[in-house]
DOMARNU-710272 format. One record per atom (N, C-alpha, C): residue in three letters; x, y, z. Coordinates in steps of 0.02 Angstrom, whole numbers, plus 50000, padded with zeros to 5 digits. Atoms other than C-alpha are relative to their C-alpha. Example, Ala and Ser with C-alpha at 12.3 -4.5 7.8 and 13.67 -1.06 7.14 Angstrom:
REM DOMARNU-710272
ALA500454994150000
ALA506154977550390
ALA500455006050000
SER499584994149997
SER506844994750357
SER499615005550037
//
This chain:
REM DOMARNU-710272
MET500694999650015
MET521715086350551
MET499664992550014
VAL500325006949990
VAL521465066850554
VAL499974998650080
LYS500085001449929
LYS521885066250741
LYS499405003950028
ARG500544996349974
ARG520615079850777
ARG499344997149984
PHE500575003450024
PHE519345071650675
PHE499834993150044
PHE500065006649965
PHE519595054550764
PHE499775001450074
VAL500234998749926
VAL519345062750943
VAL499285002149995
GLY500724998550005
GLY517735070650885
GLY499554994549985
MET500445006250013
MET517105054050817
MET499804997150062
LEU500145004049946
LEU517265045950985
LEU499485002850050
LEU500454996749947
LEU516135058851075
LEU499274999249979
ILE500715000650030
ILE514605054350966
ILE499694993550029
GLY500335005649978
GLY513305042451050
GLY499524998149947
SER500525002950045
SER511915032550965
SER499355002050028
CYS500654997849979
CYS510125036250967
CYS499464995449962
LEU500485004150031
LEU508555026050939
LEU499305004350001
CYS500534995750003
CYS507025034650875
CYS499274996249986
SER500635003350003
SER505165029550882
SER499715001749926
GLU500264999450064
GLU504105027450728
GLU499485006250010
PRO500504994150004
PRO503045043850681
PRO499354997249993
ALA500615002450002
ALA501265041650704
ALA499625001649931
LEU500364997750067
LEU500775050550537
LEU500224995349945
ASN499835003750056
ASN500645040450383
ASN499975004949939
THR499914995050051
THR501275051550246
THR499934997449925
LYS500045001550074
LYS500745050250058
LYS500065006349964
GLY499874993550031
GLY501505063349958
GLY500304999449926
PHE499714999850069
PHE502235068749791
PHE500555005550004
ASP499434996050002
ASP503835077649745
ASP499915006849957
VAL500074993350032
VAL503735096249705
VAL500725003550004
CYS499334996849989
CYS505665098949720
CYS500145005649956
GLY499834993650042
GLY505635111449578
GLY499685006350025
MET500294994549970
MET504605123149683
MET500495003550043
TYR499654996049962
TYR505525137349755
TYR499645003950046
ALA500424996449950
ALA505045148249905
ALA499645006049968
GLY500344994150033
GLY504645162649787
GLY499434998549957
GLU500595001450041
GLU503295153149696
GLU499444998650047
VAL500545001349952
VAL502055155149830
VAL499314998949969
GLU500605000250035
GLU500635157549708
GLU499844992249978
ASP500155006550033
ASP500905140149636
ASP499884994850059
ILE500145004849946
ILE500755131749813
ILE499284998550005
ASP500695001449999
ASP498895134049813
ASP499764994249954
TYR500155005150046
TYR498735123449660
TYR500254992650015
LYS499715006349978
LYS499845110249725
LYS499624997350063
ILE500385001749945
ILE498885110049886
ILE499354996649986
GLU500635002450019
GLU497255107549805
GLU500004993749966
LEU499865006750035
LEU497955093549695
LEU500084994750056
ALA499925005449949
ALA498535084349844
ALA499404998550042
LYS500625001449961
LYS496845086349937
LYS499544995949955
LYS500435003550049
LYS495945080149783
LYS500204992749997
LEU499755006850004
LEU497015064549779
LEU500014996150062
GLY499975003549938
GLY496935060449957
GLY500734999550028
LEU499324999649973
LEU498795064149981
LEU500005005450053
ASN500014995649943
ASN499345073250131
ASN500745003050009
ALA499274997749993
ALA501245078150098
ALA500285002749940
LEU499674997150056
LEU502315088649986
LEU500764999550016
VAL499295001049994
VAL504215086049963
VAL500315007049967
ILE499794993950023
ILE505025103549941
ILE500765000650010
ASN499304999349997
ASN506875106949900
ASN500205005550047
VAL499624994949959
VAL507905115750033
VAL500695000749971
LYS499354999950033
LYS509525111149955
LYS499954994649946
ASN500075004550046
ASN509485103649790
ASN500634996449967
ASP499465004350023
ASP510585091949681
ASP500585003749971
ASN499414994850025
ASN511675106749616
ASN500295002950054
GLY499784996249933
GLY511885113449797
GLY499755006350008
ILE500364993349991
ILE510765128249776
ILE499544999650061
LEU500404999249937
LEU509975133349941
LEU499395004049988
ASN500684996250007
ASN508155138649946
ASN499825003350068
ILE500054995849939
ILE508385146250123
ILE500635003750016
ASP499404996649983
ASP509525158650195
ASP500304998150068
LEU499785002849935
LEU510625150750327
LEU500275005850044
ASP499734994849960
ASP511315167850383
ASP499355003850033
ASP500624996649969
ASP509465173250428
ASP499814997050056
LYS500075004549938
LYS509515167050606
LYS499245002050027
GLN500664998149972
GLN507845176450646
GLN499414998449944
CYS500495002350057
CYS506975170150481
CYS499585006049983
GLN500274993650020
GLN506595188450436
GLN500155002249928
GLY499824998850064
GLY507375188550269
GLY499464998849949
ASP500565001850053
ASP506365188150104
ASP499944992649985
LYS500005007350020
LYS506855170650060
LYS499694995450053
ASN500285003649947
ASN506425163050228
ASN499295001950019
LYS500724998149986
LYS504865173250248
LYS499524996049942
LEU500435003050050
LEU504245166850082
LEU499934992050012
MET499985007049981
MET504665148650135
MET499484998650055
LYS500425001349944
LYS503785151150296
LYS499245001649979
GLU500654999150023
GLU502245157250200
GLU499754993949965
VAL500095005950031
VAL502305141750094
VAL499794994950054
LEU500105005449948
LEU502345130750249
LEU499285001350041
LYS500634998249969
LYS500955140450333
LYS499384998649965
LYS500565001750041
LYS499785137750184
LYS499924992249998
CYS500035007349997
CYS500245119150190
CYS499614997350065
ARG500225002149928
ARG499915118350378
ARG499245001250004
GLU500684998149996
GLU498225127450361
GLU499564995049965
ASN500385004550041
ASN497695113950233
ASN500094993050017
GLY499825006249984
GLY498295099250326
GLY500484996349964
ILE499475003150045
ILE499785095850213
ILE500674999750046
TYR499355001249970
TYR501305088250292
TYR500585002349959
THR499454997050039
THR502955097050237
THR500604996250012
ILE499365003449998
ILE504525087750193
ILE500525004149967
ALA499454996450026
ALA506125097250168
ALA500554995149972
ARG499465004250028
ARG507275088550050
ARG500675003650000
VAL499274997349992
VAL509145091250089
VAL500494995649963
VAL499515004250037
VAL510405084749961
VAL500675001150036
CYS499384998949947
CYS511985081950069
CYS500625000449960
PHE499304999750021
PHE513595077149988
PHE500095001749923
ALA500034998550075
ALA513225079549797
ALA499915007650003
ASP500094992949986
ASP513515097849782
ASP500485004149948
ASN499574996350050
ASN514165109649637
ASN500145007350022
VAL499944993249979
VAL514145125649740
VAL500545000250056
ALA499605000149945
ALA514925122949913
ALA500764998749990
PRO499295002050015
PRO516545114349851
PRO500355005149970
VAL499644994850035
VAL516955128449742
VAL500135006050047
LYS499944995649951
LYS516665140849878
LYS500554999050058
ASP499555001649948
ASP517645131750006
ASP500344992749979
PRO499695006750025
PRO518825118249926
PRO500174995750056
ASP499795004749942
ASP519325111650100
ASP499444996050016
MET500605004449991
MET517535104450105
MET499934994149950
ALA500115003850061
ALA517785095249949
ALA500374993250000
ILE499645006450012
ILE518285077449901
ILE500555002249936
LYS499484997750046
LYS519955080149799
LYS500344994249971
GLU499545004550025
GLU520985070349678
GLU500715001050030
ARG499334999149974
ARG522795067249724
ARG500345006349975
ASP499734993550028
ASP523285082349616
ASP499695006650033
GLU500364994249968
GLU522165093249724
GLU499415002849961
THR500634997950036
THR520835095849588
THR499354996750035
LEU500645001949969
LEU519015093949638
LEU499784993349966
PHE500285006650023
PHE518295075749619
PHE499365001349969
VAL500714999650030
VAL516885074749497
VAL499774993449984
CYS500305006450013
CYS515725060149486
CYS499245000649986
ASN500664999450030
ASN514125058749391
ASN499765007049992
ASN500094992650012
ASN514225077249340
ASN499895004750056
SER499984995749937
SER514385083349515
SER500594999750038
LEU499464999649953
LEU515665088949635
LEU499644996850062
TRP500185002849933
TRP515645080949808
TRP500325002450059
LEU499684997849932
LEU515875086449983
LEU500264994750036
ASN499675005249961
ASN516985077250094
ASN499664998350066
PRO500375001449939
PRO515965068450231
PRO500425000050062
TYR499625000649943
TYR517485067350343
TYR500235007950016
SER499854993049980
SER517625086450345
SER499645003250052
PHE500444996549953
PHE517045096250500
PHE499635005649967
ASN500374995250030
ASN516595110250388
ASN499394997949961
THR500555002550031
THR515455098950290
THR499414997850049
LEU500445001449947
LEU514675092150447
LEU499605005850027
ASN500304993949973
ASN514315109350513
ASN499535002849946
PHE500464997950054
PHE513615114750342
PHE499364995949996
ILE500595004250006
ILE512385100550332
ILE499605000850065
THR500404999349936
THR511895102050516
THR499655007049999
ASN500324993150003
ASN511535120850492
ASN499395000149956
ILE500575000550043
ILE510435117250343
ILE499394996650031
VAL500555004149973
VAL509455103850428
VAL499715003550065
THR500284996749943
THR509275114250592
THR499575005949974
ALA500374994350022
ALA508695129250493
ALA499364998149959
SER500615002150029
SER507425119050399
SER499474998150055
ALA500395000949944
ALA506675113450564
ALA499705006450030
LYS500184993749973
LYS506705130750631
LYS499515004049961
ILE500484996750049
ILE505785137850478
ILE499314996950006
GLY500695002649987
GLY504395125650514
GLY499854993049967
PHE500155006350033
PHE504565109450407
PHE499844994550051
ASP500175005549957
ASP503775093850482
ASP500514994850002
GLU499545005950013
GLU505105082250413
GLU500595002849962
VAL499424998750045
VAL506865083950346
VAL500234993949972
ARG499795006350029
ARG507285070750221
ARG500655001249969
LEU499354999350033
LEU509095068450175
LEU500114995749941
ASP499885003750058
ASP509675063250007
ASP500725000749988
PHE499305000250020
PHE511425058749945
PHE500445000250064
LEU499625000149944
LEU511965056350123
LEU500384992749995
ARG499625006350019
ARG513115042350056
ARG500625002249963
PHE499414999350043
PHE514775039849964
PHE499814998049931
THR500115001750064
THR514835037649778
THR500154992349995
GLU499955006950012
GLU514715019649709
GLU500664998749959
GLN499415000650040
GLN516315022449599
GLN500594999250047
VAL499575001149949
VAL517375014449730
VAL500765000849978
LYS499325000050020
LYS518995012749627
LYS500295007549995
ARG499884993050008
ARG518995031449589
ARG500075003650064
LEU500074996549938
LEU518565036649762
LEU500644998050043
ALA499415002349963
ALA520095025749829
ALA500565004849982
LYS499374995750031
LYS521255038249731
LYS499885007450023
THR500144993049977
THR520565053549825
THR500235000850073
ASN499834998549933
ASN520885062049994
ASN499594995950051
ILE500415004149961
ILE519485050450058
ILE500394994450037
SER499575005649977
SER520755036050084
SER500435001750054
LEU499544998649942
LEU521745045850212
LEU499504999550067
TYR500465000149943
TYR520205045850332
TYR499654993250007
GLU500345006549995
GLU519425028950291
GLU500334995050044
ALA499585004449954
ALA520805019750386
ALA499805001150069
ILE500164998649930
ILE520175028050540
ILE499254999450019
GLU500725000549987
GLU518295028550521
GLU499724996949935
ASN500275002450061
ASN517385017250399
ASN499375003549973
LYS500534995350030
LYS516035024250283
LYS499354999150033
ALA500635001249962
ALA514545016350373
ALA499955003650063
ASP499964995849935
ASP515155024450535
ASP499945007249990
VAL500074992950018
VAL515275041250456
VAL499235001749992
ILE500704998850011
ILE513495040350392
ILE499614999650063
GLU500365000749938
GLU512905034550563
GLU500145006150046
ARG499774994749955
ARG513865048550650
ARG499545006149985
TYR500434993950019
TYR512915061250542
TYR499284999150020
LEU500715001749980
LEU511245053050580
LEU499875001150075
ASN500004998849934
ASN511635053250761
ASN499965007650019
ILE499894993449983
ILE512095071250767
ILE499345003949976
LEU500624997350026
LEU510585076550652
LEU499374999050038
GLN500625002849964
GLN509315066450747
GLN499995004750066
SER499944996349938
SER509975075450905
SER499795006849994
LYS500234993050011
LYS509745092350838
LYS499275001049984
LEU500744999150015
LEU508025089350775
LEU499564998550058
LYS500355001549943
LYS507425082550938
LYS499585006450032
ARG500254994449967
ARG507155099851010
ARG499465003649962
PHE500544997450041
PHE506005104350863
PHE499504995449994
GLY500525005350018
GLY505015088950862
GLY499974998349927
THR499975001450069
THR505515086650680
THR500214993449981
VAL499855006850018
VAL505535069650594
VAL500605000049954
LEU499445000550047
LEU507135063850509
LEU499934994049961
SER500025005950044
SER507135052650362
SER500575000549951
LEU499375000450044
LEU508475046750234
LEU499764995649938
ASP500115004050068
ASP508275041650049
ASP500584995949993
VAL499475004350013
VAL509265026250010
VAL499854996349929
ILE500045004550058
ILE509535015649853
ILE499784993450027
ALA500355006249979
ALA508435000449864
ALA500444994649997
GLY499495006249997
GLY509944988949825
GLY500304998350062
ILE499605001549941
ILE510604990749995
ILE499484996250052
ILE500435004849961
ILE509054981350073
ILE500244993649999
PRO499785006549993
PRO509624965250141
PRO499554995149959
GLY500385004850032
GLY509084951250027
GLY499835002649933
ALA500104997150070
ALA508844962949880
ALA500564999649964
LEU499405000550041
LEU509974963849734
LEU500545004550021
ILE499414995349981
ILE511704970449780
ILE500474999849941
LYS499554999850061
LYS512654976549630
LYS500695002850022
GLU499314997949985
GLU514524981249620
GLU500025007150032
GLY499954993249972
GLY514904996349733
GLY499505002050046
ILE500584998249957
ILE513244996349827
ILE500214999650070
THR499865000349927
THR514014990649991
THR500525004950017
GLU499554994849985
GLU515235004749981
GLU499755007650009
LEU500294993849995
LEU514005017949993
LEU499975003150070
GLY500054998249927
GLY514075018450188
GLY499355000150024
GLN500615000049971
GLN512315015250210
GLN499804992850021
ASN500225006449968
ASN511795000650326
ASN499275000350014
TYR500764999049998
TYR509944997950303
TYR499724999550069
LYS500325001349940
LYS509484990350467
LYS500235004850052
SER499774995049947
SER510565002250571
SER499695006649987
ILE500264993850016
ILE509895017150482
ILE499265000250031
ALA500675000449973
ALA508115011750524
ALA499955000050071
ARG500024999849930
ARG508515009750703
ARG500085006950032
LYS499764993949974
LYS509245027150718
LYS499525005649981
ILE500394994150020
ILE508005038050626
ILE499274998449992
ASN500705001650005
ASN506155039050594
ASN499774996849947
TYR500155003650068
TYR505995034250415
TYR500614998449967
VAL499505000750052
VAL507125025550292
VAL499544999649938
CYS500444998450061
CYS506515029550111
CYS500374996349940
PRO499655003450057
PRO507105016349987
PRO499645002349933
MET500304998350066
MET506875021149803
MET499894993749961
VAL500165006650029
VAL505985005549738
VAL499795000849932
TYR500254999150072
TYR505685012049562
TYR500124993849959
PRO499875005750041
PRO505414996849454
PRO500485000449940
SER499484999350053
SER506465004449311
SER500674999750021
HIS499344999549976
HIS507935005349419
HIS500334993350025
TRP499665006749992
TRP508194986749447
TRP500214996949933
HIS499855002650059
HIS509094976649322
HIS499604993449983
ASN500425005550023
ASN508284962549219
ASN500194993950048
GLY499895005949958
GLY508094947249331
GLY500055001150079
ALA499994998449933
ALA508184956449493
ALA499414997550039
LEU500505003149956
LEU507254947849635
LEU499524994749962
GLY500435005350038
GLY506654934849507
GLY499575002849953
VAL500484997550045
VAL505754947449397
VAL500445001249933
SER499634999650061
SER506334946249215
SER500155007349974
TYR499964992750018
TYR505924964249169
TYR499625004550047
PRO500354996749941
PRO505504973949324
PRO499535006049981
ASP500464994250015
ASP504764989349240
ASP499344998249977
LEU500585003450026
LEU503504978049162
LEU499524997750052
ASP500365004149945
ASP502884971249325
ASP500095004250065
PRO499834995249944
PRO502854986049452
PRO499714996650069
TYR500305002849938
TYR501724976249580
TYR500514994350028
THR499555005449979
THR502944961049589
THR500675002750028
ILE499334997849979
ILE504574970049601
ILE499985003950065
VAL500054996149939
VAL504014982549729
VAL499804995550060
LYS500145004549941
LYS503194968949840
LYS500524996250017
ARG499455004049973
ARG504734958549835
ARG500535003950031
ALA499524995249964
ALA505884973049878
ALA499755001550070
ILE500284998049932
ILE504774978450023
ILE499934993850045
SER499985006449955
SER504604960450079
SER500704998450032
CYS499305000749977
CYS506474959950091
CYS500145005750057
SER499974995349946
SER506374975850192
SER499694998150066
ASN500355002349936
ASN505084968950309
ASN500394994350036
ASN499655005749966
ASN506134953250340
ASN500635002650028
ALA499354997749968
ALA507704963350378
ALA499855004650062
LEU500114995249943
LEU506874976650494
LEU499584996050049
LYS500415004149951
LYS505674964350576
LYS499575004750039
LYS500484996749969
LYS504774973850712
LYS500045007649979
ASN499974992350028
ASN505364990950634
ASN499775000949931
TYR500135000350075
TYR504674986250464
TYR499635005949978
ARG500354994550025
ARG503445000950471
ARG500345006749994
LYS499594994550008
LYS504865012950482
LYS500265001849928
VAL499754999950065
VAL504915013350294
VAL499445004249965
SER500404995650045
SER504205026850171
SER500304999949936
PRO499695000750061
PRO504665021649995
PRO499825005249954
TRP500104996150060
TRP504865032149843
TRP499724994849941
ILE500215004050063
ILE503815024949694
ILE500015003249940
GLN499954996450061
GLN503815027949515
GLN499375003149970
GLY500604996750036
GLY502735040449424
GLY500295003249937
PHE499694998550069
PHE503725041149256
PHE500094994549959
THR499905006250049
THR503975031049100
THR500724999749991
ALA499305000550017
ALA505735024149086
ALA500174998049926
ASN499955001250071
ASN505875026048898
ASN500724999449979
TRP499295001450021
TRP507735024848903
TRP500204992650004
LEU499855007750002
LEU507655005748928
LEU499764997849935
PRO500155002850071
PRO507594994348776
PRO499304999049987
LYS500685001550019
LYS506014992348684
LYS499774993150021
GLY500225006949978
GLY504964978448760
GLY500174998850072
GLN499875001349935
GLN505694980948928
GLN499775005250048
TYR500324994949958
TYR504744995948992
TYR499275000949977
ARG500654998550017
ARG502985001248991
ARG499835007150018
LYS500204993649978
LYS502115018148998
LYS499664999750068
TYR500264999449930
TYR501685023349177
TYR499465004650006
GLY500614995249993
GLY499975030349216
GLY499704997350068
ARG500355001049932
ARG498625028049350
ARG500084992950020
GLN499985007049975
GLN498675008249348
GLN500664998450029
GLU499285001649979
GLU500595007049363
GLU500135002250067
ILE499904997249933
ILE500585018649510
ILE499564996450053
GLN500425003049958
GLN499175010049584
GLN500254993150020
ASP499665006649989
ASP500034993249566
ASP500565000450056
GLN499504999849946
GLN501484999749672
GLN499735001650065
ILE500374998549944
ILE500305006649801
ILE499724993550030
ASP500285006749975
ASP499464989749813
ASP500544995350029
ALA499535004149972
ALA501074981049835
ALA500335002350069
LEU499854998049932
LEU501534992449980
LEU499474998150047
ARG500545001049956
ARG499864990250059
ARG499964992650019
ASP499955007349993
ASP500034971050041
ASP500634997850045
CYS499415001649961
CYS501674972550137
CYS499905003750072
GLY500154996549931
GLY500874983150279
GLY500285007449998
ILE499754993750007
ILE501664999450214
ILE499545005649980
LYS500514995150017
LYS500615015050216
LYS500235006549976
SER499734993350020
SER501775029450184
SER500384998549936
PHE499645000150061
PHE502535033150018
PHE500015007349966
CYS499984993950034
CYS503015047649901
CYS500104997349922
ILE499945000950071
ILE502855047849708
ILE500495004449968
TRP499554995050034
TRP504215054449601
TRP500044999549927
ASN499914999050073
ASN504395060249423
ASN500605003949986
MET499404995850014
MET506075066149361
MET499955006149971
SER500124994150036
SER505385079349252
SER499565004850044
LEU500484996149950
LEU504175085949399
LEU499405001449964
ASN500574998250026
ASN502825088649272
ASN499554994449983
TYR500415006650007
TYR502255070549252
TYR499654999049933
ASP500315000650064
ASP501785073049072
ASP500104992949963
ASP499795006050036
ASP502655056649015
ASP499634993750030
VAL500405005349983
VAL501375045949105
VAL499275000549979
LEU500684998550019
LEU499845052349018
LEU499734995349940
SER500235002950068
SER499795042848848
SER499644993550007
ASN500405005949996
ASN499045026648922
ASN499415000350044
THR500544999149955
THR497665034249021
THR499385002249963
GLY500494997950038
GLY496565040048884
GLY499825008050012
GLY500064993249994
GLY496725058248942
GLY500345003849947
GLY499624995550048
GLY497295073048835
GLY500705001150017
GLY499314998649990
GLY499085076748815
GLY500185005650044
ALA499804994249958
ALA499035093248899
ALA499714999150076
VAL500245000949932
VAL498195086649058
VAL500604997750046
LYS499455001349952
LYS499325086049210
LYS499874993550036
PHE500065006949976
PHE499705069249291
PHE499535000250067
TRP500434999649938
TRP498775074849455
TRP499254998549982
ARG500705001250014
ARG497165074649360
ARG499794993049993
ILE500115007250011
ILE497385056649319
ILE499904997250071
LEU500085002449938
LEU497605053349501
LEU499315001650036
ASP500634998349968
ASP495935062249536
ASP499514995249983
SER500535004850012
SER495025048049454
SER499794996350061
ALA500345003749946
ALA493855038049567
ALA500344993050001
GLN499775006549999
GLN494765022449508
GLN500705000250037
PHE499405000049967
PHE496375028149587
PHE499925000750077
LYS500175000349930
LYS496385022949772
LYS500595001950038
MET499474999349952
MET497455029849906
MET499804997150067
TYR500255003949936
TYR497405017650054
TYR500245003450063
LEU499854996649934
LEU497335024750229
LEU500164995350048
//
């Protein structure tokens, strides 16, 4: 198996992609499934009111649940028809659609096909952060992810955004799994780049944009914590190969003192600006090939006095930081997807959705 894998690895070339012309400003509606067609009208109207032009929709979620039917090659089945209807409504309203595909974290596929899974030495399935993991070195895994990405483009998404196309940061645990058998032949960064080369090649025929979510700590010059270099994600190389790299620069996700900011969650403008400045310095002429994720939630798990409630102003601060670094594309994320936890410091009623806060004339989306 290792020998066969090695030969296949040598056949893959590299690719350099140009920057997309569209500046996307979106929000995450990953909880929406294709059957919720009625709800898409509401989300489209909210996006238009806010001056946003993109929606991020789950195709494969964090648990491994697929929202499209891979066996429906003609896209005539109910699930794919419903998704195409969602995309059609978005297109008619000028909304750019982003398919979110969670790659290696998966609680479904490894159970169905254990040969695709990362395994412990006793052959039990490897579990990390409450998730099973697909083995990136497996041909079955590569084919599985490729089929999902290709199907997303065929159905009509404008962009495919990969998430968890990386190894786990728990390096010591991973070294005791079947991954160690392959790593001596191909290192982790080369594996990730091989996937990007193949997937970019597949998407070319559809004219579909390819992007990748990355942990902001991999940005050269930004904070590097233990295990972060073992994810297999090389920031500069990724930016050269695909259309967008999407660092998750959430202020709450930096530790105290990161980039010289004592309590990052209390100072969203500074931490985001410093992180993206590091990105600009690293990517140089490719610096615009960045579409960051920004924070639309309150990090109330942090110690008292080290976080603030996030509402209109805090989100605007992050957008200002991006603008001041020359970055126009971004997506807003809230982990609960209903955004209710950012309401209390805006003067609005508790039942009001987050999007209505953004509808305020004081909230500016820079074009």
